[in-house]
C-alpha positions as CSV (number, residue, x, y, z in Angstrom):
1,M,-174.0,52.1,50.9
2,G,-174.2,54.5,48.0
3,N,-176.8,57.0,46.8
4,R,-178.0,58.8,49.9
5,R,-177.2,62.4,48.8
6,S,-178.9,62.0,45.4
7,V,-182.0,60.6,47.1
8,Q,-182.0,63.5,49.6
9,K,-181.8,66.1,46.8
10,A,-184.6,64.4,44.8
11,L,-186.8,64.3,47.9
12,E,-186.1,68.0,48.6
13,T,-187.2,68.8,45.0
14,T,-190.7,67.3,45.9
15,G,-190.9,69.7,48.9
16,A,-189.8,67.3,51.7
17,R,-187.3,68.1,54.4
18,A,-185.0,65.1,54.0
19,T,-182.3,64.3,56.5
20,I,-179.4,61.8,56.0
21,T,-179.0,60.3,59.5
22,R,-178.0,57.3,61.6
23,D,-179.5,58.9,64.7
24,L,-182.1,56.5,66.1
25,E,-184.2,59.2,67.6
26,V,-184.4,61.2,64.4
27,I,-185.4,58.0,62.5
28,A,-188.1,57.1,65.1
29,G,-189.6,60.6,64.9
30,A,-189.6,61.1,61.1
31,A,-192.8,61.2,59.1
32,G,-191.3,58.9,56.5
33,L,-188.2,56.7,56.2
34,V,-186.2,55.9,53.1
35,V,-183.6,53.1,53.0
36,P,-181.5,53.6,49.8
37,G,-178.4,51.6,48.8
38,V,-176.1,50.2,46.2
39,G,-173.6,47.4,46.7
40,A,-173.6,44.0,48.4
41,F,-176.5,42.7,50.6
42,P,-174.3,41.0,53.2
43,Q,-172.2,44.1,53.8
44,A,-175.2,46.3,54.0
45,M,-176.9,44.2,56.6
46,R,-173.6,44.1,58.7
47,N,-173.5,47.9,58.5
48,L,-177.1,48.3,59.6
49,A,-176.6,45.8,62.5
50,E,-173.5,47.5,63.7
51,L,-175.3,50.8,64.0
52,G,-178.5,49.4,65.4
53,L,-180.4,50.5,62.3
54,D,-181.8,47.1,61.5
55,T,-183.8,47.2,64.7
56,A,-184.7,50.8,64.1
57,V,-186.1,50.1,60.6
58,R,-188.1,47.1,61.8
59,A,-189.5,49.1,64.7
60,Y,-190.4,52.0,62.4
61,A,-192.2,49.7,60.0
62,E,-194.1,48.0,62.8
63,R,-195.6,51.4,63.7
64,G,-197.3,51.5,60.3
65,R,-195.4,54.6,59.0
66,P,-194.4,55.0,55.3
67,L,-191.1,53.3,54.5
68,L,-189.5,53.2,51.1
69,G,-186.6,50.9,50.1
70,I,-184.6,51.8,46.9
71,C,-182.5,49.4,44.9
72,L,-180.4,47.5,47.5
73,G,-182.6,49.1,50.1
74,M,-185.6,47.3,48.6
75,Q,-183.8,44.0,48.7
76,L,-183.0,44.4,52.3
77,L,-186.7,44.5,53.1
78,F,-187.0,40.8,52.3
79,D,-186.3,37.7,54.4
80,G,-182.8,37.2,52.9
81,S,-180.5,37.1,50.0
82,E,-178.3,34.5,48.2
83,E,-175.8,37.1,47.1
84,F,-172.3,35.6,47.8
85,D,-173.7,33.7,50.8
86,R,-177.1,33.3,52.4
87,T,-177.7,36.4,54.5
88,A,-180.8,37.2,56.6
89,G,-182.6,40.5,55.7
90,L,-184.9,42.8,57.6
91,G,-187.8,40.3,57.1
92,L,-190.5,43.0,56.5
93,I,-191.8,41.5,53.2
94,P,-191.9,37.7,52.8
95,G,-189.6,36.4,50.1
96,R,-185.9,36.1,49.1
97,V,-183.4,37.8,46.8
98,T,-181.7,35.7,44.1
99,P,-179.7,36.3,40.9
100,L,-181.5,37.8,38.0
101,Q,-182.0,35.2,35.3
102,A,-181.1,36.9,32.0
103,P,-179.3,34.4,29.8
104,G,-177.5,36.1,26.9
105,L,-177.9,39.5,28.4
106,R,-175.3,41.7,30.1
107,L,-175.3,41.8,33.9
108,P,-175.7,43.9,35.9
109,H,-178.8,45.2,34.3
110,I,-178.0,48.8,33.7
111,G,-180.2,51.4,32.0
112,W,-183.7,52.5,31.3
113,N,-186.4,49.9,31.2
114,L,-190.2,49.8,31.3
115,V,-191.9,49.1,34.5
116,R,-195.4,47.6,34.0
117,L,-197.9,48.5,36.6
118,E,-199.7,45.3,37.8
119,R,-202.0,46.7,40.4
120,P,-202.9,50.1,41.9
121,S,-200.8,51.6,44.6
122,P,-200.6,55.1,46.2
123,L,-196.9,55.1,45.2
124,T,-197.8,54.9,41.5
125,A,-201.1,56.8,41.4
126,A,-199.5,59.8,39.6
127,L,-198.0,57.8,36.8
128,E,-199.7,57.8,33.4
129,G,-200.3,54.6,31.3
130,E,-199.7,51.0,32.0
131,A,-195.9,51.1,31.8
132,R,-193.3,53.8,32.5
133,P,-189.5,53.9,32.1
134,F,-187.2,53.9,35.1
135,Y,-183.4,53.6,35.5
136,H,-182.2,50.3,36.8
137,V,-178.8,49.1,38.1
138,H,-178.8,45.6,39.6
139,S,-177.8,41.9,39.2
140,L,-180.3,40.3,41.7
141,A,-184.1,40.3,41.9
142,V,-186.6,40.0,44.7
143,R,-188.9,37.0,44.8
144,P,-192.0,37.9,46.9
145,D,-193.8,35.0,48.4
146,Q,-197.2,36.6,47.8
147,A,-198.3,37.8,44.4
148,D,-200.4,40.6,45.9
149,H,-197.2,42.3,47.2
150,V,-196.1,42.9,43.6
151,V,-197.1,46.4,42.2
152,G,-194.9,46.6,39.2
153,T,-192.7,44.3,37.0
154,T,-189.8,44.7,34.6
155,Q,-188.7,42.4,31.8
156,Y,-185.0,41.8,31.4
157,G,-184.4,38.1,30.5
158,E,-187.1,37.1,33.0
159,R,-190.0,39.3,34.3
160,F,-189.2,40.3,37.9
161,A,-190.8,42.3,40.6
162,S,-189.6,45.9,40.5
163,I,-192.2,47.6,42.7
164,V,-193.5,46.0,45.8
165,Q,-195.8,47.0,48.7
166,R,-196.9,45.5,51.9
167,D,-199.2,47.8,53.9
168,Q,-197.1,51.0,54.3
169,I,-193.8,49.3,53.3
170,Y,-192.8,50.1,49.7
171,G,-189.8,49.0,47.6
172,V,-188.5,49.9,44.1
173,Q,-185.7,48.0,42.4
174,F,-184.9,51.0,40.1
175,H,-183.6,54.5,41.1
176,P,-186.4,57.0,41.1
177,E,-184.0,59.7,42.0
178,K,-182.3,59.1,38.6
179,S,-185.5,58.5,36.7
180,S,-186.5,62.1,35.6
181,R,-190.1,63.2,35.8
182,D,-191.7,59.9,36.6
183,G,-189.2,59.2,39.4
184,L,-189.9,62.6,41.0
185,R,-193.6,62.0,40.7
186,M,-193.1,58.7,42.6
187,L,-191.0,60.4,45.3
188,A,-193.6,63.2,45.6
189,A,-196.3,60.5,46.1
190,F,-194.2,59.0,48.9
191,T,-193.8,62.4,50.5
192,A,-197.6,62.8,50.3
193,L,-198.0,59.4,51.9
194,C,-196.1,60.7,54.9
195,G,-199.0,63.1,55.6
196,T,-196.9,66.2,54.9
197,P,-197.1,67.0,51.2
198,A,-195.0,70.2,51.7
199,G,-192.1,70.4,54.1
200,G,-192.5,67.0,55.8
201,A,-189.5,65.5,57.5
202,I,-188.2,62.3,55.9
203,A,-185.2,60.5,57.3
204,V,-182.8,58.8,54.8
205,S,-181.1,56.0,56.6
206,Q,-177.2,56.1,56.5
207,G,-176.3,52.4,56.6
208,T,-172.5,52.9,56.6
209,R,-169.9,52.9,59.3
210,P,-168.1,56.2,60.2
């Protein structure tokens, strides 16, 4: 569902060995797992389920290894979405995904916008200042049930959660792979979280059918 290759290249820039894969054994053995994506939530979940990747991602997270969801991949981490129809998600972070409330503003929300850091996180430790610009493309927003799962927020109409964390499960609504220096710093921090700051193997989930 979208931006796998650009995520892979950005991770390789940070020193990681990034593999785009749907192989369940490769995913299970990786030091880190990234679930990227653009497009519609219901179709993405159908694709994951058809390939057995929904179960694989849940099992990976349960082992306490670093997992990063990007854009749609972040939304999939939650209990479900109201996009088009109510669809169950991976259920790794309590909360739901609903339309972004931005009256008078153009949707989807496309472009650079400041992300305000609300609390410390290993994912954002290398970022300077209280707010940094990242590139967004989305029409829906996550609604975490627990405030302490929100690491960063963005203002577009409403203020919404744009970085989340629950234990070793991380999610970003924006595209770090398209966000220049700060995006690469964030991906480098994720690589370091995998315990292999240089050359670590990170699997990028390929949630599409052949």
